[in-house]
C-alpha positions as MATLAB code, in Angstrom:
seq = 'XXXXXXXXXXXXXXXXXXXXXXXXXXXXXXXXXXXXXXXXXXXXXXXXXXXXXXXXXXXXXXXXXXXXXXXXXXXXXXXXXXXXXXXXXXXXXXXXXXXXXXXXXXXXXXXXXXXXXXXXXXXXXXXXXXXXXXXXXXXXXXXXXXXXXXXXXXXXXXXXXXXXXXXXXXXXXXXXXXXXXXXXXXXXXXXXXXXXXXXXXXXXXXXXXXXXXXXXXXXXXXXXXXXXXXXXXXXXXXXXXXXXXXXXXXXXXXXXXXXXXXXXXXXXXXXXXXXXXXXXXXXXXXXXXXXXXXXXXXXXXXXXXXXXXXXXXXXXXXXXXXXXXXXXXXXXXXXXXXXXXXXXXXXXXXXXXXXXXXXXXXXXXXXXXXXXXXXXXXXXXXXX';
ca = [
      12.306   19.606   -1.504;
      12.073   22.982    0.191;
      13.961   23.725    3.375;
      12.223   22.371    6.457;
      10.843   25.091    8.704;
       8.841   24.842   11.887;
       5.831   27.107   12.223;
       4.423   28.622   15.399;
       1.843   25.831   15.376;
       4.600   23.217   15.271;
       6.333   24.789   18.251;
       3.046   24.993   20.151;
       2.452   21.283   19.476;
       5.966   20.509   20.710;
       5.469   22.442   23.951;
       2.047   20.950   24.575;
       3.236   17.387   23.950;
       6.399   17.863   26.002;
       4.581   19.354   28.973;
       1.913   16.658   28.893;
       4.527   13.919   28.653;
       6.553   15.256   31.559;
       3.660   16.251   33.824;
       1.072   13.542   33.128;
       2.745   10.530   31.516;
       6.117   10.388   33.267;
       4.909    9.973   36.886;
       3.264    6.612   36.187;
       5.501    5.284   33.394;
       7.742    3.114   35.589;
       4.863    1.509   37.463;
       2.925    0.854   34.271;
       5.973   -0.778   32.718;
       6.229   -3.113   35.718;
       2.540   -3.963   35.896;
       1.753   -3.772   32.145;
      -1.244   -1.584   32.984;
      -2.918    0.141   30.034;
      -2.903    3.978   30.358;
      -6.664    4.486   30.001;
      -6.813    7.921   31.622;
      -3.751    9.179   29.753;
      -5.219    8.127   26.400;
      -8.478    9.854   27.295;
      -6.582   13.064   28.006;
      -4.605   12.742   24.778;
      -7.955   12.595   23.003;
      -9.088   15.756   24.755;
      -5.887   17.481   23.578;
      -6.628   16.405   20.006;
      -3.677   14.016   19.774;
      -5.666   10.889   18.891;
      -6.851   12.279   15.552;
      -4.176   14.830   14.747;
      -4.362   14.649   10.952;
      -8.128   14.112   10.729;
     -10.201   16.973    9.353;
     -12.109   19.010   11.978;
     -15.210   18.073    9.984;
     -14.863   14.587   11.467;
     -13.717   15.557   14.944;
      -9.978   15.729   14.313;
      -7.363   18.449   14.799;
      -6.688   19.062   11.100;
      -2.927   19.238   11.631;
      -0.159   18.209    9.255;
       2.084   15.143    9.386;
       5.023   17.203   10.644;
       2.989   18.184   13.729;
       2.209   14.515   14.250;
       5.877   13.460   14.158;
       6.786   16.238   16.600;
       4.129   15.109   19.068;
       5.076   11.450   18.676;
       8.725   12.168   19.437;
       7.902   14.106   22.601;
       5.448   11.491   23.873;
       7.749    8.532   23.105;
      10.736   10.251   24.667;
       8.914    9.652   27.944;
       6.823    6.531   27.238;
       6.778    4.632   23.946;
       3.856    2.521   25.185;
       1.586    5.550   25.134;
       3.091    6.570   21.816;
       2.246    3.351   20.007;
      -1.415    3.547   21.064;
      -1.498    7.060   19.661;
       0.360    5.991   16.503;
      -1.952    3.111   15.603;
      -5.053    5.229   16.159;
      -3.706    8.111   14.061;
      -1.645    6.533   11.295;
      -3.413    3.256   10.654;
      -7.057    3.493   11.667;
      -8.093    7.147   11.414;
      -6.148    7.745    8.223;
      -7.665    4.704    6.509;
     -11.191    5.645    7.508;
     -10.822    9.246    6.352;
      -9.251    8.250    3.039;
     -11.529    5.360    2.130;
     -14.641    5.628    4.280;
     -18.062    6.850    3.250;
     -19.560    9.829    5.036;
     -21.715    7.411    7.019;
     -18.643    5.427    8.092;
     -16.761    8.577    8.996;
     -19.614    9.818   11.150;
     -20.124    6.472   12.852;
     -16.529    5.260   13.248;
     -14.006    8.014   12.513;
     -15.508   10.769   14.644;
     -15.290    8.890   17.992;
     -11.802    7.637   17.115;
     -10.488   11.090   16.186;
     -11.809   12.595   19.406;
     -10.341    9.805   21.525;
     -13.744    8.592   22.738;
     -12.910    5.223   21.200;
      -9.666    3.446   20.291;
      -8.970    1.677   17.010;
      -6.870   -1.311   15.972;
      -5.485   -2.445   12.624;
      -5.639   -6.195   12.006;
      -3.348   -7.514    9.285;
      -0.858   -9.964   10.863;
      -1.841  -13.607   11.265;
      -0.149  -16.755   12.605;
       0.940  -17.544    9.047;
       0.982  -14.060    7.536;
       3.543  -11.691    9.011;
       5.985  -10.048    6.621;
       4.184  -11.764    3.736;
       0.836  -10.070    4.215;
      -0.564  -11.582    1.010;
      -1.063  -14.937    2.753;
      -4.293  -14.022    4.520;
      -6.049  -17.066    5.974;
      -8.893  -15.067    7.517;
     -11.788  -15.373    5.081;
     -15.028  -13.505    4.501;
     -17.929  -15.022    2.583;
     -20.907  -13.058    1.298;
     -24.296  -14.276    2.538;
     -27.633  -12.552    1.906;
     -26.186   -9.064    1.560;
     -23.814   -9.438    4.519;
     -20.307  -10.807    5.001;
     -19.392  -13.596    7.440;
     -15.803  -13.474    8.718;
     -13.833  -16.442   10.092;
     -10.181  -16.525   11.102;
      -7.592  -15.180   13.514;
      -5.210  -12.238   13.829;
      -1.953  -12.002   15.807;
       0.055   -9.223   17.487;
      -2.760   -6.680   17.417;
      -1.815   -3.431   19.164;
      -4.770   -1.997   21.138;
      -6.388   -5.423   20.784;
      -7.868   -5.658   24.282;
      -8.999   -2.029   24.519;
     -10.102   -1.067   21.013;
     -13.745   -0.738   20.012;
     -13.245   -0.463   16.247;
     -11.099   -2.850   14.221;
      -9.990   -2.683   10.591;
      -9.735   -6.335    9.572;
      -8.142   -7.640    6.376;
      -9.737  -10.829    5.054;
      -9.599  -12.930    1.898;
     -12.793  -12.611   -0.147;
     -11.556  -14.283   -3.353;
      -8.750  -16.820   -2.942;
      -8.195  -17.185   -6.673;
      -7.216  -13.524   -6.927;
      -4.697  -13.842   -4.038;
      -3.741  -10.354   -2.777;
      -6.172   -8.765   -5.249;
      -8.950  -10.667   -3.500;
      -8.361   -9.175   -0.026;
     -10.960   -6.805    1.439;
     -10.845   -4.469    4.454;
     -13.744   -4.762    6.900;
     -14.762   -2.648    9.880;
     -15.495   -4.890   12.851;
     -16.949   -3.610   16.118;
     -15.728   -5.042   19.381;
     -19.141   -6.108   20.653;
     -20.118   -8.164   17.599;
     -21.163  -11.790   18.088;
     -18.388  -14.263   17.346;
     -15.570  -11.770   17.949;
     -13.177  -12.728   20.764;
      -9.991  -11.264   22.174;
      -7.127  -13.453   23.350;
      -4.973  -12.956   26.422;
      -2.790   -9.891   26.636;
       0.761  -10.739   25.581;
       3.529  -10.443   28.196;
       6.057   -8.430   26.195;
       9.692   -7.453   26.591;
       8.997   -3.781   25.900;
       6.199   -1.234   25.380;
       4.584   -3.208   28.163;
       1.734   -0.903   29.117;
       0.378   -0.924   25.577;
      -1.840   -3.926   24.959;
      -1.156   -6.594   22.355;
      -3.258   -9.709   21.825;
      -4.584  -12.179   19.288;
      -8.130  -11.953   17.951;
     -10.500  -14.624   16.675;
     -13.493  -14.332   14.371;
     -16.127  -17.067   14.379;
     -18.968  -16.354   11.975;
     -18.748  -12.625   12.621;
     -21.482  -11.064   10.507;
     -21.017   -7.544    9.129;
     -23.049   -5.378    6.786;
     -21.858   -4.927    3.204;
     -22.970   -1.300    3.027;
     -21.689   -0.174    6.421;
     -18.721   -2.369    7.274;
     -16.761   -2.760    4.035;
     -14.032   -0.096    3.852;
     -13.310    0.962    0.296;
     -13.929   -1.437   -2.553;
     -14.208   -5.204   -2.281;
     -10.856   -6.703   -3.329;
      -8.896   -3.501   -2.644;
      -7.998   -4.271    0.946;
      -4.366   -5.135    0.268;
      -3.839   -1.796   -1.481;
      -5.417   -0.009    1.462;
      -3.164   -1.898    3.887;
       0.010   -1.031    1.975;
      -0.897    2.662    1.760;
      -1.786    2.712    5.439;
       1.522    1.081    6.393;
       3.508    3.609    4.350;
       2.131    6.387    6.531;
       2.338    4.228    9.644;
       6.072    3.838    9.163;
       6.490    7.572    9.681;
       4.714    7.210   13.027;
       6.875    4.265   14.133;
      10.014    6.075   12.972;
       8.944    8.989   15.170;
       8.409    6.579   18.043;
      11.931    5.216   17.549;
      13.305    8.754   17.411;
      11.609    9.625   20.690;
      13.087    6.545   22.360;
      16.553    7.441   21.082;
      16.225   11.067   22.186;
      15.066   10.018   25.648;
      17.985    7.605   26.036;
      20.426   10.239   24.788;
      19.194   12.897   27.212;
      19.463   10.428   30.089;
      23.043    9.597   29.072;
      24.052   13.260   28.835;
      22.537   14.045   32.238;
      24.192   11.069   33.897;
      27.582   11.816   32.321;
      27.573   15.261   33.910;
      26.660   13.933   37.357;
      28.724   10.743   37.579;
      32.352   11.220   38.612;
      35.335    8.994   37.913;
      39.005    9.789   38.415;
      37.906   12.900   40.330;
      35.964   14.483   37.467;
      32.645   14.064   35.668;
      32.770   11.258   33.138;
      31.503   13.800   30.597;
      35.091   15.132   30.593;
      36.405   11.794   29.372;
      36.994   11.556   25.639;
      35.630    8.017   25.498;
      32.266    9.251   26.796;
      32.329   12.388   24.644;
      32.803   10.294   21.513;
      29.796    8.156   22.447;
      27.635   11.220   22.985;
      28.795   12.742   19.705;
      27.926    9.596   17.735;
      24.530    9.382   19.417;
      23.805   13.022   18.591;
      24.673   12.581   14.901;
      22.515    9.472   14.544;
      19.519   11.122   16.200;
      19.773   14.255   14.066;
      20.045   12.199   10.877;
      16.997   10.137   11.837;
      15.008   13.271   12.641;
      15.761   14.777    9.234;
      14.738   11.589    7.418;
      11.451   11.578    9.343;
      10.753   15.257    8.678;
      11.487   14.724    4.985;
       8.984   11.862    4.805;
       6.367   13.818    6.770;
       6.804   16.890    4.581;
       6.434   14.768    1.452;
       3.275   13.253    2.908;
       1.859   16.720    3.561;
       2.591   17.601   -0.082;
       0.827   14.394   -1.226;
       3.992   13.061   -2.808;
       4.993    9.402   -3.114;
       6.383    8.500    0.321;
       7.107    4.787   -0.144;
      10.901    5.107   -0.173;
      11.105    8.090    2.193;
       8.945    6.400    4.822;
      10.962    3.185    4.556;
      14.210    5.164    4.837;
      12.946    6.862    7.986;
      11.612    3.711    9.596;
      14.668    1.577    8.807;
      17.197    4.127   10.022;
      15.319    5.475   13.041;
      14.576    2.009   14.415;
      18.212    0.988   13.948;
      19.610    3.994   15.753;
      17.035    3.700   18.544;
      18.532    0.339   19.472;
      22.100    1.581   19.050;
      21.584    4.750   21.084;
      19.775    2.885   23.861;
      22.655    0.397   24.059;
      25.196    3.196   24.289;
      23.128    5.001   26.919;
      23.295    1.863   29.050;
      27.064    1.710   28.492;
      27.449    5.323   29.621;
      25.537    4.455   32.797;
      27.728    1.407   33.429;
      26.270   -0.985   35.983;
      23.520    1.467   36.850;
      22.249    1.233   33.295;
      21.486   -2.442   33.811;
      18.992   -1.882   36.613;
      15.442   -0.590   36.385;
      16.038    2.302   38.758;
      17.883    4.314   36.104;
      15.275    3.767   33.364;
      17.660    3.450   30.408;
      17.218   -0.319   30.224;
      13.554    0.347   29.377;
      14.595    2.441   26.394;
      16.405   -0.578   24.982;
      13.481   -2.932   25.619;
      11.094   -0.459   23.998;
      13.410    0.242   21.053;
      13.686   -3.299   19.734;
      10.063   -3.618   18.619;
      10.469   -0.641   16.268;
      12.680   -2.865   14.096;
       9.887   -5.450   13.896;
       6.355   -4.069   13.696;
       4.751   -2.239   10.780;
       7.322   -3.845    8.493;
      10.514   -5.460    9.764;
      13.872   -3.930    8.927;
      14.361   -6.730    6.432;
      11.141   -5.736    4.662;
      12.248   -2.089    4.632;
      15.415   -3.104    2.794;
      13.261   -4.845    0.175;
      10.953   -1.840   -0.174;
      13.841    0.612   -0.534;
      15.735   -1.557   -3.029;
      12.596   -2.014   -5.121;
      12.011    1.748   -5.274;
      15.670    2.456   -6.067;
      15.614   -0.023   -8.952;
      12.452    1.579  -10.322;
      14.171    4.968  -10.360;
      17.361    3.755  -12.016;
      17.300    3.471  -15.803;
];
């Protein structure tokens, strides 16, 4: 792979995202974490900046940027508020990407364009009460009737569930074919029989919304609401998640970077034994370890993003990035709390939120355990 280099566009994206995060997102982040209030106005403004459809072609209302730009923006946003970042990630990585790759021109005009511009928010619906890491066990079913499909079932842990207007829903259309009989449907939030459950009260990323969804005889058109080919939904989901892992890795990186910067700042201000604790070797060693982990995670993410931009196979690279970045996000957040001492344990100093936000990155869009399986499988394929 060629040496990674940032262009002027990349640096402009970084500055824009950083300024927006500091000036617009940061002032309300603490209150929204306490109240679990969804950042409607912030998401609208992100759409106006072009951050809700960063990799979508301008033909369909997107910014036409590369995956590296996307990871840069995600890091800067999540450094301040990972709740905002995950809304942006799902819309970009999971929903917009799937629609642009597999949608018809009619579907792109009707569904992708408003999502890419931020006028609407999307959600990706794969997990179920009995289908988490094993996504092949879809209990949601869709039956063809008179040229339409009728969907029945339930989905769990759906990010953007209470606010989204457009949902990509995986459902079983041929049980005998197991995962080869799963199809991806586009469901609109105002369709009859579609219901949203209560918003989950979460440990972290609290101002993003997560809920369960139910489908009771939800009727969708075959020509307009089937994404890709019938029976190819599982393949679509796996490809979507490969790219999504780069977004979640970037979210984890942003959390780690935010915690690290808070620890460095505090270590210079806090005095013990008549000098800043930053002068103490015990603290310096912590900061050094945090710095190394963050830089390593960033390089893994940039490698995966660069490979994605070159249309290379990213299965292993994305899993590497997601596994490592999520791991170090938790570790760095823990150490940032330790550097803060007792102050790190209270909400006033913010670092405890980094830890609460970090943990979910080891769980969603493929648990760390699943990433180990994915990586090992790819390694064994490569080894003769």
